[in-house]
Structures are given as structure tokens and as C-alpha cells.
C-alpha positions in Angstrom: 89.0 4.2 58.6 92.5 5.4 59.2 93.8 4.3 55.8 93.5 1.8 52.9 94.0 -1.8 53.6 97.3 -3.2 52.3 97.0 -4.7 48.8 98.5 -8.0 48.0 102.0 -8.0 46.4 103.7 -10.3 43.9 102.7 -11.8 40.6 99.4 -13.7 40.1 97.9 -15.0 36.8 100.9 -13.5 34.8 100.2 -10.0 36.1 102.2 -7.9 38.6 100.6 -6.5 41.7 100.7 -3.0 40.1 98.9 -4.2 37.1 96.2 -5.9 39.1 95.8 -2.8 41.2 95.4 -0.6 38.2 92.8 -3.0 36.8 90.8 -2.8 40.1 91.0 0.9 40.1 89.7 1.1 36.6 86.8 -1.2 37.4 85.9 0.9 40.4 86.0 4.1 38.4 84.0 2.6 35.5 81.3 1.5 38.0 81.4 4.9 39.6 80.8 6.5 36.2 77.8 4.2 35.8 76.3 4.8 39.4 77.4 8.4 40.2 76.8 9.7 36.7 73.5 7.7 36.2 71.3 6.0 38.7 71.2 6.3 41.7 73.8 9.1 41.7 76.7 9.8 44.1 74.7 10.6 47.2 72.6 7.4 47.0 75.4 5.0 46.2 77.0 2.8 48.9 80.4 1.1 49.0 78.7 -2.2 48.8 76.7 -1.2 45.6 79.8 0.3 43.9 81.8 -2.9 44.7 79.0 -5.1 43.3 78.8 -3.0 40.1 82.6 -3.3 39.7 82.4 -7.0 40.3 84.8 -6.7 43.3 84.6 -7.0 47.0 84.3 -4.2 49.6 87.7 -5.3 50.9 89.2 -4.6 47.5 87.5 -1.2 47.6 89.3 -0.2 50.8 92.6 -1.4 49.3 92.1 1.3 46.6 90.1 4.1 48.3 89.3 5.4 51.8 85.8 6.7 51.0 83.3 7.1 48.2 84.3 10.8 48.1 87.8 9.7 47.1 86.2 7.8 44.2 84.2 10.8 43.1 87.3 13.1 43.3 89.3 10.6 41.1 86.4 10.3 38.6 86.0 14.1 38.4 89.6 14.5 37.5 89.5 11.6 35.0 86.5 13.1 33.2 88.1 16.5 33.0 91.4 14.9 31.9 89.6 13.2 29.0 88.2 16.6 27.9 91.5 18.3 28.3 93.3 15.7 26.2 90.8 16.2 23.4 91.2 20.0 23.6 95.0 19.9 23.6 94.9 17.6 20.6 92.6 20.1 18.8 94.9 23.0 19.7 97.9 21.3 18.2 96.0 20.4 15.1 94.7 23.9 14.5 97.9 25.7 15.2 98.1 27.6 11.9 94.4 28.4 11.4 92.9 31.8 11.7 91.5 32.7 15.1 87.8 32.1 14.3 88.5 28.6 12.9 90.9 27.7 15.7 88.4 28.6 18.4 85.6 26.6 16.6 87.9 23.6 16.3 88.8 23.8 20.0 85.2 24.1 21.2 83.9 21.4 19.0 86.5 19.1 20.5 85.6 20.0 24.0 81.8 19.8 23.5 82.0 16.6 21.6 84.0 14.9 24.4 82.0 16.2 27.3 78.7 15.4 25.7 79.7 12.1 24.3 78.4 10.4 27.5 75.6 12.3 29.6 77.2 10.7 32.7 80.3 12.8 32.1 78.2 16.0 32.2 76.5 14.9 35.4 79.8 14.2 37.1 81.4 17.5 36.0 78.4 19.8 36.5 76.1 18.2 39.0 77.4 15.5 41.3 80.6 17.3 42.3 78.7 20.4 43.6 78.2 20.8 47.3 79.8 17.5 48.5 82.6 19.0 50.6 85.0 21.9 50.9 87.7 19.5 49.6 85.8 18.7 46.3 84.8 22.4 45.9 88.5 23.3 46.0 89.2 20.6 43.5 86.3 21.8 41.2 87.5 25.4 41.3 91.1 24.4 40.7 90.1 22.3 37.7 88.1 25.2 36.4 91.1 27.5 36.9 93.0 25.2 34.4 90.4 25.9 31.7 90.6 29.6 32.5 94.4 29.4 32.1 94.0 27.7 28.8 91.6 30.4 27.4 93.9 33.1 28.7 96.9 31.5 27.0 95.0 31.3 23.7 93.8 34.9 24.0 97.3 36.1 24.8 98.7 34.2 21.8 96.0 35.7 19.6 96.8 39.2 20.8 100.5 38.7 20.1 99.5 37.6 16.5 97.3 40.8 16.1 94.1 38.7 16.0 92.8 39.9 19.4 92.8 43.0 21.6 95.8 43.1 24.0 94.5 43.1 27.6 94.2 41.0 30.7 91.6 38.3 29.9 91.4 36.5 33.2 88.2 38.0 34.4 86.5 37.6 31.1 87.7 34.0 30.7 86.3 33.2 34.2 83.0 34.6 33.2 83.0 32.8 29.9 83.8 29.4 31.5 80.6 29.9 33.6 78.7 30.4 30.3 80.2 27.2 28.8 79.4 25.1 31.8 75.8 26.5 32.1 74.9 26.2 28.5 76.3 22.7 28.0 74.5 21.5 31.2 71.2 23.0 30.2 71.5 21.6 26.6 72.3 18.1 27.9 69.3 18.4 30.3 67.0 19.2 27.4 66.3 22.8 28.6 67.9 24.4 25.4 66.3 23.6 22.0 69.3 23.6 19.8 71.7 21.2 18.1 75.2 20.8 19.7 76.6 22.6 16.6 74.4 25.6 17.3 75.4 25.6 21.0 79.1 25.5 20.0 78.6 28.2 17.4 77.0 30.5 20.1 79.9 29.9 22.5 82.3 30.7 19.7 80.5 34.0 18.9 80.7 34.9 22.6 84.4 34.2 22.9 85.2 36.1 19.7 83.1 39.0 21.1 85.3 39.0 24.1 88.6 38.8 22.1 87.5 41.4 19.6 85.8 44.1 21.6 83.8 46.9 20.1 86.0 49.5 18.4 89.0 47.2 17.9 90.1 45.9 14.6 92.7 43.2 13.7 96.3 44.3 12.8 97.1 44.4 9.1 
């Protein structure tokens, strides 16, 4: 299909065309979270099944999206956006705390948001993998945002004398891999630990990166 079908314009039922379009899009994404993140998964879902789950028609689907891959791309960004919002709120609330407390607050906020719904974990760590070069680029770009956030926190900590001054990009990239892998394995039941224990382990790992052997905080 060359492009989306043209959506109706004008007011209907007291709502503008833009409001109705936003509502349709939300319903499609809610249905995608249910089907892609649960059963049957992205690869086994059809446009007809997604439209039925959303309570909408396939025509309305093509007014909003070109393909199911477009829906998965939008859902992946939405799930990551929820997590990022939770983290940024935690960052702002922990501004004056010592490094160890600040890192703990941030990771508790991230872990709580991502694991609040197992379907979010599946979208983030499973369904997005191997779909297409386009989605792989999006996944890596979104991961790079998390790397940037860690680097910014590390640089700020170093400026306060709470962490060793160095380039943290490589270490942050490796650490994000640990976060993703551990949270995925925990959610799948492969790690026998509470979520608090998982977060505590991640905090220890990050503090170990920020405070390398032989370095001591400024006094």
C-alpha cells in the first residue's frame, strides 16, 4: 500500500477529527500491547486481528498505519517513553541526594516502570529483535538515549567529586546490556531474586563502574 487512507475530517459527536484520530491510534496501540506483548505475539498477529481487538475496522487501521511494523515501532517508542518519563521524574526528585542513593532511586523507578506490565518487557526486549533493519536502527537509537543518560549522570557525579573522571560511554553501553539482560531474565523467571535484589545488584555494578579500584571520593 502506497500510503495511509485519508481519514475523515470535521467534527462528529462533539469531537474534532484530530481527537477522533488520537483515540483510534490509542486503541490500536492498546490492542497491540495486548497482542504483540502477550498472545499471539507480533509475528503471529494480523491486521484483522489487531483491528478486532481494538474494536475498529481494517479501513481505520490503514487510516492510521501502513503496516503492522509501523504499529510495533510506535509501541516500542511509547513503552520506552513511559520508562524515560519515570526515570526523569526520579532524577529530578533525587537531585540533592548522595550518588549511591540517587542511583538507587533512578533504577528503582526504571525497573518498577518496565516490569509493571510483563508485556512491556516483551515489546522492549523480545518482539522488537530481528524484525527489520529499520526497527533494529530504532532499537539501537533508543538504547543510545539510555547510554547518554548514564553518561550524563556519570559526568555530573565526576564533577561533584563523587565518581572518577573519565569517558564513560563504553562502560555505559556495556552496563545497559547488563540491565536489559538481567531484567529480561528476571521477568522470564530465570533469575531467583526479588525485584529489589535485582535493582540492588545493578546499583552495585554501576557504582563499581563509577568508582573504580584505587579511586576515592574527593573530600
